[in-house]
C-alpha distance (Angstrom), angle and dihedral (degrees) to the residues before:
residue distance angle dihedral
X1 . . .
X2 3.77 . .
X3 3.76 116.7 .
X4 3.78 110.8 -112.4
X5 3.80 102.3 -140.8
X6 3.76 130.1 159.6
X7 3.78 93.0 -92.8
X8 3.80 90.2 54.7
X9 3.78 92.2 54.7
X10 3.79 92.9 45.2
X11 3.79 91.5 51.8
X12 3.78 91.2 44.5
X13 3.79 90.0 55.5
X14 3.81 92.1 44.6
X15 3.79 89.9 54.8
X16 3.81 87.8 60.4
X17 3.79 96.4 36.5
X18 3.79 92.9 129.2
X19 3.79 92.5 55.4
X20 3.81 92.1 43.0
X21 3.77 90.2 54.8
X22 3.80 99.9 37.1
X23 3.81 99.2 51.4
X24 3.86 96.7 49.6
X25 3.80 90.5 45.4
X26 3.81 91.4 50.8
X27 3.81 93.3 47.2
X28 3.81 92.8 45.6
X29 3.81 90.7 48.5
X30 3.78 91.2 48.6
X31 3.81 92.3 51.1
X32 3.81 90.1 45.7
X33 3.79 90.2 53.0
X34 3.80 95.6 45.1
X35 3.82 93.2 48.9
X36 3.78 97.5 48.0
X37 3.82 90.5 101.3
X38 3.80 95.4 39.7
X39 3.82 110.5 150.6
X40 3.78 120.9 -119.1
X41 3.78 116.7 -101.8
X42 3.81 123.3 -141.3
X43 3.78 126.5 -163.5
X44 3.80 132.6 -155.2
X45 3.78 129.4 -179.7
X46 3.79 138.1 -158.4
X47 3.79 127.9 -168.7
X48 3.80 121.4 -149.8
X49 3.80 127.1 -164.3
X50 3.81 109.3 -143.4
X51 3.80 103.8 175.7
X52 3.81 89.6 -151.5
X53 3.79 97.6 127.1
X54 3.79 102.9 36.4
X55 3.81 105.4 5.0
X56 3.81 123.2 132.6
X57 3.77 120.7 -88.7
X58 3.80 136.5 -171.3
X59 3.79 93.1 -146.2
X60 3.79 95.6 103.3
X61 3.78 94.7 -177.4
X62 3.81 93.6 52.0
X63 3.79 107.9 68.5
X64 3.81 97.1 133.8
X65 3.82 115.3 110.0
X66 3.80 113.7 -128.9
X67 3.82 106.9 -156.0
X68 3.77 93.3 -170.7
X69 3.79 92.6 52.4
X70 3.80 89.8 45.3
X71 3.79 92.4 52.8
X72 3.79 90.3 46.7
X73 3.80 90.5 51.6
X74 3.80 90.9 51.2
X75 3.80 91.7 47.7
X76 3.79 89.6 51.4
X77 3.79 90.8 49.7
X78 3.82 94.4 48.2
X79 3.80 91.7 47.2
X80 3.80 90.5 48.1
X81 3.80 90.5 56.1
X82 3.82 91.2 56.2
X83 3.79 95.8 36.5
X84 3.79 116.3 129.0
X85 3.81 92.4 -121.8
X86 3.80 91.3 54.1
X87 3.80 95.2 46.9
X88 3.80 92.2 44.6
X89 3.81 90.3 55.2
X90 3.81 90.3 47.2
X91 3.81 92.2 50.6
X92 3.81 93.4 49.1
X93 3.81 93.5 46.4
X94 3.81 91.5 47.8
X95 3.80 90.7 48.8
X96 3.82 90.7 47.5
X97 3.82 90.5 49.0
X98 3.80 91.3 53.8
X99 3.79 95.0 43.5
X100 3.82 94.1 53.2
X101 3.81 90.7 60.7
X102 3.80 118.5 102.9
X103 3.79 91.0 -155.0
X104 3.79 138.6 -0.8
X105 3.80 114.3 -64.6
X106 3.79 110.8 -163.4
X107 3.81 89.5 -149.6
X108 3.81 89.6 60.5
X109 3.83 107.7 22.7
X110 3.78 136.0 -5.1
X111 3.80 122.0 -110.8
X112 3.80 93.3 -112.7
X113 3.79 92.7 50.6
X114 3.81 92.4 46.0
X115 3.80 93.3 49.9
X116 3.80 91.6 48.8
X117 3.82 90.3 48.2
X118 3.81 93.2 51.9
X119 3.78 90.0 51.9
X120 3.80 92.0 48.1
X121 3.81 100.3 48.0
X122 3.84 115.2 81.8
X123 3.78 122.5 -130.3
X124 3.81 95.4 -109.2
X125 3.81 89.0 60.6
X126 3.80 92.7 45.9
X127 3.80 88.1 54.2
X128 3.81 89.1 64.5
X129 3.82 92.7 59.1
X130 3.81 117.0 108.9
X131 3.78 105.0 -158.2
X132 3.78 112.7 -127.2
X133 3.80 93.7 7.7
X134 3.79 111.1 92.9
X135 3.82 94.1 170.9
X136 3.81 94.0 54.9
X137 3.80 91.4 44.4
X138 3.80 89.5 50.4
X139 3.82 90.9 52.3
X140 3.83 90.7 50.6
X141 3.78 92.0 49.2
X142 3.81 91.7 48.6
X143 3.78 92.0 51.2
X144 3.79 90.4 50.6
X145 3.80 91.6 47.8
X146 3.79 92.5 51.8
X147 3.81 94.2 45.5
X148 3.84 94.9 79.0
X149 3.79 143.6 -25.9
X150 3.79 97.9 -108.0
X151 3.81 102.4 60.2
X152 3.79 123.1 112.2
X153 3.82 97.6 -108.9
X154 3.81 93.7 50.2
X155 3.80 89.8 52.8
X156 3.79 91.6 42.9
X157 3.82 94.9 59.5
X158 3.80 96.6 35.5
X159 3.80 101.2 45.6
X160 3.80 130.1 57.9
X161 3.79 106.2 -69.5
X162 3.84 106.3 146.3
X163 3.81 95.3 -137.0
X164 3.82 107.6 30.0
X165 3.80 107.9 27.5
X166 3.79 116.4 105.7
X167 3.78 92.9 -134.3
X168 3.81 94.5 53.4
X169 3.80 93.9 45.6
X170 3.82 91.9 50.7
X171 3.81 90.5 49.5
X172 3.80 91.0 55.6
X173 3.81 96.9 46.6
X174 3.78 118.7 96.3
X175 3.81 118.9 -170.0
X176 3.78 125.6 -179.8
X177 3.76 139.1 155.7
X178 3.80 115.1 -123.9
X179 3.79 103.3 -117.6
X180 3.84 108.3 -69.9
X181 3.81 96.0 -32.6
X182 3.80 131.8 114.1
X183 3.80 92.3 -106.4
X184 3.80 127.0 101.7
X185 3.80 122.2 -167.2
X186 3.80 118.9 -148.7
X187 3.80 117.8 -166.8
X188 3.79 130.9 -174.7
X189 3.79 130.9 -170.7
X190 3.78 128.3 -158.5
X191 3.77 143.3 151.3
X192 3.82 91.7 -118.0
X193 3.83 115.7 60.8
X194 3.82 93.1 -154.1
X195 3.81 93.6 50.8
X196 3.80 88.9 44.9
X197 3.81 92.5 56.0
X198 3.81 96.8 40.7
X199 3.80 94.2 46.3
X200 3.79 89.5 54.4
X201 3.81 91.7 46.3
X202 3.80 92.1 52.1
X203 3.80 91.0 44.6
X204 3.82 92.2 54.2
X205 3.80 91.6 47.4
X206 3.81 93.6 48.1
X207 3.77 99.6 45.6
X208 3.82 94.5 43.4
X209 3.81 90.1 53.6
X210 3.80 92.7 42.6
X211 3.81 91.7 49.9
X212 3.81 91.1 50.8
X213 3.82 92.0 47.6
X214 3.79 92.7 50.7
X215 3.80 94.3 48.4
X216 3.81 95.4 42.9
X217 3.80 93.9 44.8
X218 3.78 90.4 52.4
X219 3.80 92.7 51.5
X220 3.84 92.4 41.9
X221 3.77 90.8 54.8
X222 3.80 90.7 53.1
X223 3.81 92.7 47.6
X224 3.80 92.4 48.3
X225 3.78 90.5 49.6
X226 3.80 93.3 53.7
X227 3.80 91.8 43.2
X228 3.81 90.4 55.1
X229 3.79 92.2 46.3
X230 3.80 90.9 47.1
X231 3.80 90.7 51.9
X232 3.80 91.4 51.9
X233 3.80 90.4 46.8
X234 3.82 90.4 50.9
X235 3.79 90.5 53.7
X236 3.81 90.8 49.3
X237 3.81 92.2 48.3
X238 3.79 93.1 48.9
X239 3.78 90.6 47.5
X240 3.79 91.4 53.0
X241 3.80 91.5 47.3
X242 3.81 91.8 48.2
X243 3.79 89.7 49.9
X244 3.81 90.3 53.8
X245 3.82 90.7 46.3
X246 3.82 91.9 52.0
X247 3.80 89.4 47.9
X248 3.82 91.4 52.8
X249 3.77 92.1 47.2
X250 3.79 92.3 48.6
X251 3.81 92.4 52.0
X252 3.82 97.8 32.9
X253 3.78 93.4 -117.6
X254 3.78 118.5 163.4
X255 3.76 99.2 167.4
X256 3.77 112.0 -6.6
X257 3.77 97.1 -164.6
X258 3.83 94.6 46.6
X259 3.77 90.7 44.0
X260 3.78 93.9 50.8
X261 3.77 89.5 45.3
X262 3.80 90.7 50.9
X263 3.82 92.1 46.6
X264 3.78 91.5 50.5
X265 3.80 90.9 48.1
X266 3.82 91.9 48.2
X267 3.78 91.1 46.8
X268 3.76 91.1 51.8
X269 3.82 91.7 47.4
X270 3.79 89.8 45.7
X271 3.79 92.4 53.8
X272 3.78 91.2 50.9
X273 3.81 91.4 51.0
X274 3.77 90.5 44.6
X275 3.80 90.5 55.0
X276 3.82 90.9 49.3
X277 3.79 93.1 49.0
X278 3.78 91.2 43.8
X279 3.81 90.8 53.2
X280 3.81 93.2 46.4
X281 3.82 91.0 47.6
X282 3.77 95.7 51.8
X283 3.80 91.5 40.8
X284 3.79 90.2 54.1
X285 3.80 90.2 45.8
X286 3.84 91.2 52.0
X287 3.81 91.6 47.5
X288 3.82 91.4 49.8
X289 3.76 91.1 51.8
X290 3.80 90.3 50.5
X291 3.82 93.5 47.1
X292 3.80 93.4 46.4
X293 3.80 89.6 51.7
X294 3.83 89.3 58.6
X295 3.78 94.9 50.6
X296 3.82 122.9 91.7
X297 3.75 120.3 -108.8
X298 3.78 95.7 -106.8
X299 3.84 89.0 49.2
X300 3.75 89.8 55.2
X301 3.78 89.5 50.5
X302 3.78 91.0 51.4
X303 3.84 91.8 48.6
X304 3.77 87.8 51.6
X305 3.76 92.2 54.6
X306 3.79 119.0 133.9
X307 3.78 93.9 -111.4
X308 3.83 95.5 53.4
X309 3.80 93.2 42.8
X310 3.82 90.2 51.0
X311 3.80 92.0 50.3
X312 3.75 90.3 45.5
X313 3.81 93.4 51.0
X314 3.78 92.4 46.0
X315 3.80 90.1 49.7
X316 3.82 89.1 51.7
X317 3.81 91.1 51.3
X318 3.78 92.6 46.9
X319 3.79 91.4 49.4
X320 3.80 89.5 49.0
X321 3.78 92.2 52.2
X322 3.78 90.9 44.1
X323 3.82 91.0 52.5
X324 3.81 91.5 48.5
X325 3.76 91.9 50.9
X326 3.79 93.2 44.8
X327 3.85 93.5 52.2
X328 3.81 95.1 42.7
X329 3.87 117.2 105.8
X330 3.79 115.9 -150.6
X331 3.80 123.7 -169.3
X332 3.79 101.2 -163.3
X333 3.79 123.3 73.1
X334 3.83 94.9 -131.5
X335 3.79 91.4 52.0
X336 3.78 90.0 48.8
X337 3.81 92.2 51.7
X338 3.81 91.9 46.6
X339 3.76 91.6 48.1
X340 3.82 91.3 49.2
X341 3.82 91.1 52.6
X342 3.81 91.2 49.8
X343 3.81 91.4 49.3
X344 3.81 89.6 51.3
X345 3.81 91.9 50.1
X346 3.81 92.3 46.8
X347 3.78 90.9 48.7
X348 3.80 90.4 51.3
X349 3.82 90.3 47.6
X350 3.79 91.4 48.8
X351 3.79 90.2 53.5
X352 3.78 90.6 48.8
X353 3.80 91.7 50.9
X354 3.76 91.2 48.8
X355 3.82 89.7 51.7
X356 3.79 92.0 48.1
X357 3.77 91.5 48.3
X358 3.80 89.1 48.9
X359 3.84 89.4 52.3
X360 3.80 92.0 51.2
X361 3.74 91.7 50.8
X362 3.80 92.0 46.8
X363 3.80 90.1 51.3
X364 3.76 87.5 52.8
X365 3.80 88.4 54.6
X366 3.82 93.0 53.5
X367 3.75 94.6 47.6
X368 3.74 94.9 48.9
X369 3.85 97.4 42.5
X370 3.87 113.6 145.7
X371 3.73 138.3 126.7
X372 3.71 88.7 -61.6
X373 3.82 94.3 52.2
X374 3.76 94.8 104.4
X375 3.76 94.2 59.5
X376 3.79 93.5 40.8
X377 3.75 91.9 49.6
X378 3.83 92.3 56.6
X379 3.78 91.5 47.3
X380 3.80 93.1 48.8
X381 3.79 90.7 47.9
X382 3.78 91.4 52.9
X383 3.78 90.0 42.9
X384 3.81 90.9 53.9
X385 3.81 93.4 48.6
X386 3.79 93.6 48.1
X387 3.80 91.4 43.7
X388 3.79 89.5 55.9
X389 3.81 90.0 46.6
X390 3.78 92.2 45.5
X391 3.78 94.5 49.6
X392 3.81 90.6 46.1
X393 3.81 95.3 49.9
X394 3.79 91.1 43.6
X395 3.76 90.1 56.6
X396 3.79 90.5 46.4
X397 3.82 91.8 50.5
X398 3.79 90.6 51.8
X399 3.77 90.3 51.7
X400 3.84 93.3 43.8
X401 3.79 91.3 50.8
X402 3.77 88.4 57.0
X403 3.80 90.5 46.6
X404 3.79 90.3 50.4
X405 3.79 89.3 56.3
X406 3.78 88.9 49.6
X407 3.83 90.9 52.4
X408 3.80 90.6 50.2
X409 3.80 91.1 51.4
X410 3.82 89.9 47.0
X411 3.81 91.0 52.7
X412 3.78 90.6 49.3
X413 3.79 88.9 54.3
X414 3.85 98.4 44.3
X415 3.81 98.3 41.7
X416 3.88 97.7 72.6
X417 3.79 91.1 36.6
X418 3.80 90.5 67.2
X419 3.82 95.1 62.0
X420 3.80 91.5 47.4
X421 3.78 90.1 46.7
X422 3.82 90.6 52.1
X423 3.79 91.6 50.2
X424 3.79 92.6 49.6
X425 3.80 92.5 46.6
X426 3.81 91.1 48.5
X427 3.79 89.4 51.4
X428 3.80 90.1 51.0
X429 3.82 91.0 47.1
X430 3.81 92.4 52.6
X431 3.80 91.8 46.9
X432 3.79 90.2 47.3
X433 3.80 93.3 49.8
X434 3.78 90.2 49.3
X435 3.77 90.3 48.1
X436 3.81 93.1 50.0
X437 3.82 91.9 46.4
X438 3.79 92.0 51.0
X439 3.77 90.3 44.8
X440 3.80 89.9 53.3
X441 3.82 91.7 46.7
X442 3.79 90.5 48.9
X443 3.78 89.8 52.6
X444 3.81 90.8 51.0
X445 3.81 91.0 46.6
X446 3.79 91.5 51.9
X447 3.79 89.5 47.2
X448 3.78 89.1 50.4
X449 3.79 89.7 47.5
X450 3.77 91.9 54.6
X451 3.78 90.7 45.6
X452 3.82 92.0 50.4
X453 3.79 91.2 48.4
X454 3.78 88.4 50.9
X455 3.80 93.8 49.5
X456 3.81 96.4 40.4
X457 3.77 91.4 59.4
X458 3.82 97.0 100.4
X459 3.79 116.9 -166.5
X460 3.81 123.9 -142.5
X461 3.81 100.8 -139.6
X462 3.81 97.8 173.8
X463 3.80 116.6 34.0
X464 3.84 114.6 -144.5
X465 3.79 108.8 -92.4
X466 3.79 129.7 -141.3
X467 3.84 106.2 -105.9
X468 3.81 111.7 -135.4
X469 3.80 99.0 178.8
X470 3.83 126.8 48.0
X471 3.75 124.2 -123.4
X472 3.80 118.0 -94.0
X473 3.79 109.9 -81.7
X474 3.77 117.5 -101.9
X475 3.78 91.7 -152.9
X476 3.79 96.5 106.7
X477 3.78 90.8 45.5
X478 3.81 90.9 50.5
X479 3.80 90.5 49.5
X480 3.80 90.7 49.2
X481 3.80 91.6 46.7
X482 3.80 90.5 49.6
X483 3.79 91.0 51.4
X484 3.79 93.5 46.6
X485 3.80 91.5 45.3
X486 3.80 90.2 50.6
X487 3.80 91.2 50.7
X488 3.80 93.2 46.7
X489 3.80 92.1 46.1
X490 3.81 93.0 50.8
X491 3.82 92.7 43.4
X492 3.78 91.7 48.2
X493 3.80 90.7 48.5
X494 3.80 90.6 50.0
X495 3.79 91.8 50.5
X496 3.79 92.1 47.4
X497 3.79 92.6 48.4
X498 3.79 89.7 47.0
X499 3.79 91.6 52.1
X500 3.80 92.5 44.9
X501 3.83 94.3 43.2
X502 3.82 109.6 119.3
X503 3.83 96.5 -165.2
X504 3.78 120.4 117.0
X505 3.83 92.7 -123.0
X506 3.81 98.8 152.1
X507 3.77 136.1 44.0
X508 3.79 93.7 -116.4
X509 3.80 92.2 50.3
X510 3.82 91.0 47.3
X511 3.79 91.6 52.3
X512 3.80 90.3 47.6
X513 3.83 95.6 49.3
X514 3.83 100.0 36.5
X515 3.78 98.1 35.6
X516 3.85 95.5 -133.7
X517 3.79 131.6 104.6
X518 3.80 120.8 -104.3
X519 3.80 115.1 -121.9
X520 3.79 97.1 -177.1
X521 3.76 144.3 -10.3
X522 3.80 129.4 -143.7
X523 3.81 120.6 -150.6
X524 3.75 124.9 -131.8
X525 3.79 111.2 -115.7
X526 3.80 116.7 -127.7
X527 3.78 123.0 -167.4
X528 3.83 90.5 -150.2
X529 3.80 94.1 64.2
X530 3.79 100.9 76.5
X531 3.79 94.9 158.9
X532 3.84 96.2 61.1
X533 3.80 120.6 89.6
X534 3.82 99.9 -134.0
X535 3.81 92.6 175.0
X536 3.77 89.2 60.8
X537 3.78 92.3 48.4
X538 3.81 92.9 48.6
X539 3.78 90.7 48.3
X540 3.80 90.1 52.9
X541 3.79 91.4 49.6
X542 3.83 92.5 47.6
X543 3.80 91.0 47.6
X544 3.81 89.5 55.7
X545 3.82 91.6 54.5
X546 3.79 93.2 41.3
X547 3.78 89.8 51.3
X548 3.81 90.0 57.3
X549 3.82 91.3 47.2
X550 3.80 92.6 50.6
X551 3.78 92.3 47.3
X552 3.79 89.7 53.5
X553 3.83 88.5 56.3
X554 3.76 91.5 60.8
X555 3.79 91.5 46.4
X556 3.81 93.8 54.2
X557 3.80 111.5 113.2
X558 3.84 98.0 -155.1
X559 3.79 111.1 64.8
X560 3.78 121.1 -155.1
X561 3.80 93.5 41.7
X562 3.79 125.7 97.4
X563 3.80 121.5 -106.1
X564 3.80 108.0 -110.4
X565 3.82 115.5 -145.8
X566 3.76 119.9 -173.3
X567 3.81 120.5 -151.3
X568 3.80 113.2 -166.3
X569 3.77 141.2 155.4
X570 3.75 135.6 -163.4
X571 3.80 93.9 -128.7
X572 3.80 137.3 24.8
X573 3.81 126.5 -93.8
X574 3.78 94.3 33.0
X575 3.87 93.0 132.1
X576 3.82 100.9 -104.2
X577 3.84 93.1 142.3
X578 3.81 90.5 48.4
X579 3.81 91.6 51.8
X580 3.80 93.5 43.6
X581 3.79 91.1 51.3
X582 3.80 92.8 56.5
X583 3.81 94.2 41.8
X584 3.81 93.2 49.3
X585 3.80 91.3 45.7
X586 3.82 89.8 53.0
X587 3.84 92.5 48.9
X588 3.79 92.1 47.8
X589 3.77 89.2 48.4
X590 3.78 88.1 56.0
X591 3.85 90.2 52.9
X592 3.81 98.9 -103.8
X593 3.78 121.9 139.2
X594 3.74 111.6 -125.5
X595 3.78 131.2 -165.9
X596 3.81 112.0 -156.4
X597 3.80 114.5 -159.8
X598 3.80 109.4 -171.7
X599 3.79 143.8 151.1
X600 3.85 91.0 -139.3
X601 3.79 117.5 86.4
X602 3.82 92.4 -155.5
X603 3.83 109.5 138.3
X604 3.81 114.5 -128.2
X605 3.78 90.9 -165.2
X606 3.81 93.2 -134.1
X607 3.83 126.0 150.0
X608 3.79 114.6 -88.6
X609 3.76 90.9 -134.7
X610 3.80 92.7 79.7
X611 3.77 103.1 11.4
X612 3.81 128.5 69.0
X613 3.80 124.8 172.5
X614 3.79 131.6 -159.3
X615 3.81 118.0 -170.5
X616 3.80 119.1 -158.7
X617 3.78 130.0 -173.6
X618 3.83 122.3 -114.1
X619 3.79 110.4 -114.1
X620 3.76 141.7 129.3
X621 3.80 88.4 -89.1
X622 3.77 87.3 81.6
X623 3.81 88.7 80.5
X624 3.85 89.7 65.1
X625 3.77 98.8 49.2
X626 3.78 109.5 112.6
X627 3.83 101.5 167.1
X628 3.76 135.9 32.4
X629 3.79 95.4 -116.3
X630 3.79 89.0 66.9
X631 3.81 88.6 72.1
X632 3.81 88.9 64.0
X633 3.77 97.5 77.4
X634 3.84 92.9 162.5
X635 3.83 93.0 51.6
X636 3.77 93.6 -123.5
X637 3.83 92.7 146.7
X638 3.80 112.6 73.0
X639 3.79 99.1 -180.0
X640 3.82 127.9 10.4
X641 3.78 93.0 -164.3
X642 3.80 90.7 78.7
X643 3.84 89.7 69.2
X644 3.76 123.1 83.5
X645 3.76 95.4 -162.0
X646 3.76 137.2 19.3
X647 3.80 116.6 -155.2
X648 3.79 108.8 -161.2
X649 3.81 115.9 -168.1
X650 3.81 118.9 -169.5
X651 3.83 129.3 -176.5
X652 3.81 124.6 -105.1
X653 3.81 108.3 -57.0
X654 3.82 95.7 -144.3
X655 3.82 95.9 65.9
X656 3.80 101.1 19.1
X657 3.82 136.1 54.3
X658 3.78 120.8 -107.0
X659 3.85 131.5 -161.5
X660 3.77 101.1 -93.9
X661 3.80 96.0 -176.0
X662 3.77 93.5 44.1
X663 3.79 92.2 48.8
X664 3.77 89.8 63.8
X665 3.84 91.0 58.9
X666 3.80 97.3 51.5
X667 3.76 117.1 123.4
X668 3.77 91.7 -148.5
X669 3.78 137.1 -3.2
X670 3.81 130.3 -154.0
X671 3.80 123.9 -159.4
X672 3.79 109.1 -149.6
X673 3.81 115.1 -160.5
X674 3.78 137.7 160.3
X675 3.79 120.6 -109.5
X676 3.82 94.3 -143.7
X677 3.78 97.4 67.9
X678 3.76 139.0 69.8
X679 3.79 125.0 -107.1
X680 3.79 105.6 -122.3
X681 3.79 137.2 -170.7
X682 3.82 91.4 -95.3
X683 3.82 89.9 56.8
X684 3.80 91.0 48.8
X685 3.80 93.4 50.1
X686 3.80 93.7 45.9
X687 3.81 92.3 49.0
X688 3.81 91.0 47.5
X689 3.80 90.0 53.1
X690 3.81 91.1 48.3
X691 3.79 92.1 49.9
X692 3.79 90.2 53.3
X693 3.82 89.4 54.8
X694 3.81 95.9 49.8
X695 3.79 123.4 71.9
X696 3.77 97.7 178.2
X697 3.78 129.0 85.0
X698 3.80 117.5 -36.2
X699 3.81 113.2 -92.9
X700 3.78 119.5 -101.6
X701 3.77 126.1 -145.7
X702 3.78 127.2 -113.1
X703 3.80 103.8 -164.2
X704 3.77 108.7 -154.2
X705 3.79 128.0 -162.3
X706 3.79 99.7 20.3
X707 3.76 119.4 162.1
X708 3.76 115.1 -89.4
X709 3.79 92.9 -116.5
X710 3.80 89.6 60.9
X711 3.80 88.5 64.1
X712 3.79 88.2 76.1
X713 3.80 87.2 80.0
X714 3.85 86.9 65.8
X715 3.79 107.2 29.7
X716 3.82 102.1 21.8
X717 3.80 115.2 -133.9
X718 3.78 111.1 19.4
X719 3.80 116.6 -107.8
X720 3.77 99.8 -110.5
X721 3.77 137.8 126.3
X722 3.81 110.6 -96.9
X723 3.75 129.8 179.2
X724 3.80 120.8 -127.4
X725 3.80 91.1 -107.5
X726 3.79 92.6 51.5
X727 3.79 91.6 49.1
X728 3.80 91.0 51.4
X729 3.81 92.1 47.4
X730 3.79 90.1 51.3
X731 3.79 90.6 51.9
X732 3.79 90.8 50.8
X733 3.81 92.7 48.7
X734 3.81 90.5 49.0
X735 3.83 91.0 44.5
X736 3.80 89.9 -123.1
X737 3.77 99.0 137.5
X738 3.81 98.1 152.9
X739 3.83 101.8 34.9
X740 3.85 114.2 138.2
X741 3.82 132.0 -166.9
X742 3.79 93.6 -136.3
X743 3.78 142.1 20.1
X744 3.77 93.1 -102.3
């Protein structure tokens, strides 16, 4: 395949220079003509401070800058500006602003635009206008737009109106963030400076309000959610607390844990006292038994007298009552005072009984005085003391036994209350934790709400201005772009067609497609190229073929016989006669005798001294010819040995017969084919059949009609007149910056 270098592409483009110039000029002229009435374009700009990246915040514990969240916030803001809802509101408000005017106001809309609008709007839409009230007119227009999909306003904002359609407004809006700052620039372009400014003003108003509504509504929803949950949690907590309060009231519980602790402590103290009293009681009982065993029988009878027993029983009852009153616990002050008085009276009575009992015993001592009185007196004294102790401890034990039963009943009551108390307290604890968690979340939500309200308050730093001068026209740029696009399109098409071209064209491509080597190429002669020496190029091409013919003469094994060269082609009009003419002329010029056997009666006008021609008819008899003398039907050739070369020319082998037997005896064969055609399956099959018939050397290709530039593969630089500038440009294109013509 041919190497696609820079020089190849340059020459390829130069070959189509007319097309490369004509198409861009036509496209540029067409764009120039179509844009001659291009409307002027005005531009206005607004700058908004967002505060997203570095704005103040009330979240004191969140001072870290999140770049990803910041970029997301800016993306949301930029998308909100171009959102369909935003632009639809802008279009309707702009339309309502224009419709409420009585006449054109150059600060709002030009006279031409206003007149065109009044002609466009139908009467039923004009009837909805409230003069001087843009807000009411806007509401009427919105209601009409939302009523159906066929009304005028719906079509106005959804079709292609240059000022009110959503699509056109979005196309003219430019939004960008200024580097990594908090500022956002919003630009708008239009053919009316007043509409340009007012559209941008309405856009800033709408999107700032919409952004605030979105942010605040989001935070309000969160706050309302937590407020509702907190209210429910408060009800649950109060219910649990009320349940515990009712439980305490039902069971007379003030402080369960302190009460149970106090009861346990009292019980423990009670048991200790009980053990002390129990020991004293039984000790007194044992002492009494011992003392009574030492007394005489009549002394026992006296001690058991009715008076002593009565005092003793009364003392026991008084001690019992005194113990009951002493251990009783009264809550009210009056009961306490009454109880204290009774205890005092019982104590006084107990002392009186003890004194009376002491008197009775002393009387017994006087009555029974004898020599044994001293011993009896000591025993009776001890007996009296232990009797008092015994009766006192017996009363205390009776009371303590009752108190023990009371403690047991109290334990039976308080034991199950503990589990219920735990359950109720756990329920309160869970409700309280939930309440505190929701309260904390509500606080954070309100903090977030305030922070969002702070950040959503966008500030319009630069108000859209009224443009007084249009933007520079893009007409020249469009013309230039059209011309460049035309050139690129044509050049690209040429390259594609060149790559997809199936013609043989070059020697390397012919060798690749046919599978044979190329012995020579012949250029196509163009009358436009006056500077190229075609005679020189043809002579070089003929010399290449003649060189192969002469070499074949030296390779021939049988001397004394002419060298037979066969020129054939697969199709007609390949230029065999043209090639043969130049080859024969060159051989005759060198002094060789040539016999030309051909089916064409074209006269070469060569001298008969070296040139002899035999013309044969084309018929099926060609299949039978086995030797060259069979072509000479008239017997004009007496001896073939006088010729140095025989040039045999046969017609195209696809549609005509060829001498199969003779083809196998050829010394050399040349396949002549045109460069400006493709090599098809029929050519391949015909050549394969011919190769099977020949046993001599493999045919070589003579490529006829190649482009002149292809001749550089044979002769080097083409022999043409070149200026110094052109020679230098060619060196640059070929990257031959230091090429010299000689060694020096």
